[in-house]
N, C-alpha and C positions, 0 to 999 in steps of 0.2 A: 480172780484175775481182773474181771470187769469192775468190781468194786474198787480195786486198787487203782485202776486207771482213772475212774470217775473221781476218786478222792484227790488224786494228783491234779486233775483238770480243774476241780473246784478251787484248789489251793492257788493254782496259777491265775484263775479269774479273779480271785480275791486280791492277789498281789497287784494285778493290772488295775482293778478298780481303785485300790488304795493309791496307786501311782497317779491315776487320773484325777482322783479327788485332791491329791496334793498339788497337781498342776493347776487345777481350777482355783484352789485356794491362793496359790502364788499369783495368778493372774488377777484375782480380785484385789489382793493387797496392792499390786502395782497400780491398778486403776484408782484405788482409794488414795494412794499417795499422789497421783498425777491426774486430777479430774479432767484436764484438757484432752487426755488420750481417749476419754469416753466419747467425745464428739468429733475426733479427728477423722476425716474421710479416708478411705483406703487409697493407697498410693497407686497411681497409674503410670505406665511406662512413658518415657519422654523420648521423642525422636527428633534429631537435629538434622538440618539440611544446610549445606554450604551454598552460598550465593557468590558468584564470581563478580568482582569489580573489574570491569574491562576498561582500559584506557587505549585510545588510539589517536595518533596525530593526523590532523586533517589540514590540507592545503587547498585553499579556494582561490581561483584566479578568474579574471574577467576575459573577455574575448581578445584583449591585447596581451594577455599573459601576465598582467599585473596582479599582485596580491590584494585581495579585498579585505580591508581591515575594519569595516564598520558593520559586520554582521551581528545580529541579535540572536539570542538563544532561541526565540520562536521561529527563526528562519532555518533552523536545522532539524532534521529528522534522522534517526538511526534505527536500523532494522537488523535483527539477528535471526537468520533463517526465515526471513519474511515477516517476522513478528516485530511490531514497533516497540521500542524500549523507551523508558523514561530517562532522560538525561539528568544526571545528578550533579555534574560539575562541567563547566565550560570556561576555559581560560584561553587567552590569546597571547602569544609571544610575538611582539612586533618591535623591531629595532633594538632587540636585547632587553626589552622591558616586558613584564608580565602584567596582564590586565584580566581581571575577573569579569567575564561577560555575563555569567549567570546571576551573580549578585552585584549590582552596580554599587558604587560608593555612596555613603550616606550624604544627604544634602548638606550644604554649608550652613552654618549658624553664625549669627552675629556674635561678636565678642572676640576674645583673644584667640588667634589662630596659631596653633602649635605645629611644628613640622612633623610629618608622619614618621613613625618609628621604622627604621631600616633594619631588616632582619640581618642577623649576624652571618648566616650562611646564605649567600645569594645563589639561588637555584636557576637564575635566568641563563647562565652559561651553558654551553653545549658539551657533550662528551663524544669524543672521537676515538675509536679503536682501529688501528691500522694493522691488518693481517698481511704479512708477506709470505705468500705460499712459495718459498724458494725451492721446495720439492718439485714444483712444476714451473720453474724458471730456468731456462738454459743460461749458461755463463754469459752469452752475448746479450741476454735480456736484462741482466742484473744492473748494468749501467743505466738503462732506461728506467728501471724501477727506482733507482736512487734519485734520478731527476724528478720523477713523479712525486715522490715523498717530499723532496725539497721544495717543489712548487706548491704542494699542499701546505707545507709549513709557512710559506710566505703569503699565499693568497686565500687560504681556507681557515686556518686555525688562528683565532684572534685572542686578544687579552680576555681572560675570564673563562676560556675554554679549557677543559681537561682533556688529556689525550694519553693514550698508551700505545705500544707497538709490540707485536710478537711475531715470531717466524715459525714456520713448520719444520724446517730442516736444519742444515748445518750452519746457518748464520747465527744460530743460538742467541736470538734476541728475545728478551722477555722483560719489558719495562712496564711496571704498573702505572695506573692513572696518576698523572702529575700535571702541575702547571709549569714546570721547568722546561723551557724550550731547548735548553742545552742538552737535556736527556735525549730528545728526539734527534737533534743534530748529531750527537755522538752515535746514535743507533743507525743513522743513515749510512755511515761509513762501513758498517759491518755487513750490509746487505750483499749477498753473493748468490749466484745461481748454481743449483745442483740438479737441475732437471735432466731427464733422460732424453737423448736425441732420438729421432726416428730409427736410426740404424741400431742403437742400443736396445730399443724396444723390440725390434724385429729379431735381433740375434740373442736376446736375453732368454733366461730360463722360462720355460712354459710348463705350468702345472695343470692339474685337472680343472682348475678354476681360471685359467688364462695366464697372462703374463704375471709372474709372481711378484716382481719388484714393483710393477705398476700398481697392482692391487694394494700392496702394502703402503705405498706412498699416498695413494688416495685415501685410504682408511686413516692414516695418521693426520693428514691435513684436515679432513672433515671432522675428526674427533676433536682436534684442537679448536677449530672454529666453533664447534658445538659447546665446548666448555666456556668459551668467551661469551656466548649468548647466555649461558646459565649464570655467569657472573653479572652480566648487565641486567638480568632480571631482578637482581637485588637493589638496583638503583632506581629510585622513583623521582618524578618531578623534573626531569631534564630531557632535552632532546638528545637521542642516542643514535649515532650514525657509525657505521662500520665501513671502512675503506678496504676492500678486499682485492689485492693485487695478485693475479694468477693468470695462467694461460688456459685455465679451465680443465675439464675432465672428459676423457673419451675412454670408456672401459673396455673397448674392443677395437683398438686402432690397427690399421694396416693389416687387416685379416688375411688378405690374399698373399701378401709378402711373408707373413709369419707362417702361413701354410707351406709355402715353397721352401722356406728355411727349414721347417721341421721335416719336410720330405727329403731335403738334401742331407740332413743329419741321419735320417733313417735309410738313405740310399734307395729310395723308392720314387716312383713317379707321383707328382702332386695329385693327379686325377685318381690314381689308385688309393692314395692315402685318404683323399676326401670321401671315398666310398667305403673305407674300412669301418666295420662296426665299432671297433674300439674308439676310433677317432670321432665317430658320430656321438658316442656316449660322452666323450670328453667335451664336445661342443655343447651338449645339453647341460652338463655340469657348469660350464662357463656361463651360460645364459642365466642359470640360477645365481651364480656369483655376481653377475652384473646387476641382477635385481636387488641383491643385498646392498650394493653400493648406491644404487638409486634410492633405496630406502633411507640410507644415511643422509643422502642429499636432501630428501624430503624432511627428515627429522631436524636438519639444520635450519631450514626455513621456518618450520613450526616453532622451534626454540626462539628464533629471532622475533616472530610475531608475538609469542608469549611475553617476551621482554620489551615489546614495543620498540624494537630497534630496526632501523632501516639499513639494508646492505647495499652499497654501491660497488659494483665490480669493475675492475680496470684490467684490460688486457694489454700488457706492454709490448706485444708484438706489433701493434699498429697495423697499418695497411700491409697486408701480405698477399702478393699476387701469386706466389708459388713457393716451392721449397728452395732452400739455398742451393747454390751450384755444387757445393761439396757434399750434399746429401743425396745419396743414390736411392731415390724414392720416386715412385710414379706420381705424376701430377694429379690424376683422379683420386688416388688414395689420400694424397696430401690435402686436397680440397675437401674431401669428405671428413677427414680428421679435424681440419680447421673449423668447418661448420659445426660439427658435433661439440667440440670443446667450447666454442663461442656460445652455442645454444645453452650449454650448462651454466655459463656465467649469466646469461639473460634470465634463465629460470630462477637462479638464486636471488638476483636483484629484483625482478618484477614481482616475485611471490612475496616479497617483504616491503613493497611500496617504493623501491628504489629504481635505478636504471643502470644499464651496463654500458660502459665506454669501450666499445670494440670497433675494429676497423677504422681507427683514426690515429693520426700522428700528433695532433695538437689537442692536448687535454685541458687547455685553459678554459674553454667554454663549459666543459663538463664540471670542472671544479667550481666555477662561478655559479653554475646551476645548483650544485650541492650546497654552496654557501647560502643561496637564496632560499632553498627549501628547508634548511635547518635554522634559518633566522626568523622567518615569518610563517607562523602556523598557528592553528588552534589545537588545544588538547581537550578532547571530548571524553567523558567518562560516564558509564552507566552500570547499573547492577543487573546482571543477566536474569531474566525471568524464567529461563529454562534451568530447572534444578535437576535434570536428568543426568546422573553421573556417567551414563553409558554414551551420551552424546558428546564425544570429544571434539570433533571438528565442527566449528561454528562459522557460518558465513556472515559477513558484515557488509552492510550497505549504508552509506551516509549520503543524504541528499540535502539540497537547499532550495528554498523557494525564490532566491534571487535570480532574476532573468539573466540569461547569458553567462552564468557562472559555471565553471567546471570544477569538480571536487576530486581531489586526489587523496587516497587513503588506502590502508591495507584492507584486503578483501576477506580475510579470514583469520581465525586464531584457533589454537588447539589447547584444550585444557590440559594442565599437567597431569601425568598419570598418578593414580592413588599411591600414597607412600605406605 
């Protein structure tokens, strides 16, 4: 038995050696046919790293509020998370014309002077996207919204500017970017208000996550605005501004009145309902739901910063001292709701480098300011030296050595999530 196993093992070893000899022979023949393979070094793994090219619009004004148009590249410094970055490009848009600050034009030479070649696609014009959040405009505020858009068409949008307009609700407006002013004029007539009144919010359906219809409307509006920012991210080389007309967001409005309404439906005392364990659990779930909507609000501003788009928010309610006479709502609750909704508009605007037009009836000064900020500015670009893919939120600081100058720019950007 042992001899039989040994003979089989020897046979297997012989076959293995024969196969090994054949493999060595084939390798030798391949080297003989290709001598270069004899000296070819072994391959080493290659690792790639992505470097973000970051662009940001910078507005520099003197003590009188006038735009400073003679800054040199050496007078700027940009920091990302406290680390100084190397500026790769710096252009200035002034009076509708683009000037390369980083690379000055070549000196003039004697001889025949030819006119400069004009590019076919002039990128000096601006892009405006008007978002009508009619899900958060009551019918009485729709007329004011139409007046604001009409005034923007006359005083803000000039020849060479592209513009588009969309709505979040039943106005059903969705006009892509165009130069045709008649498209915007036609869209203005479609603006209508479909927002919920305070009484509708109080008496509306209440789920485990708060007012059901209110939450749905806020999600739809913020999602549509987010998609507009994603579309603007594809456009490069133009000043991008978003005119956001809305009454803002309050994810837990009129809490006491809603509690009393729910107690009335349940035929219990409001104090007893407030101490009920089931109601307390419901309130905890609502707080988590509010956090989700706040996160959507934050994602909107991050998407705008990635697209280098500035959002200017406008509240068509104007100066509001208190609730309307026909609205049966307590003044303290109304004031708290007004402050919270206006604060949400301020957050959206200021987090993207813009400003909010709230508590005002005359919007002419605000539109003129938008016109000035989108007409005279610098476009600064740098390649981020931070290649850490886990560091998504980056802080930006732009300074200038010009005495007495004030610099306006976006303060942060968020890297797009890995695909």
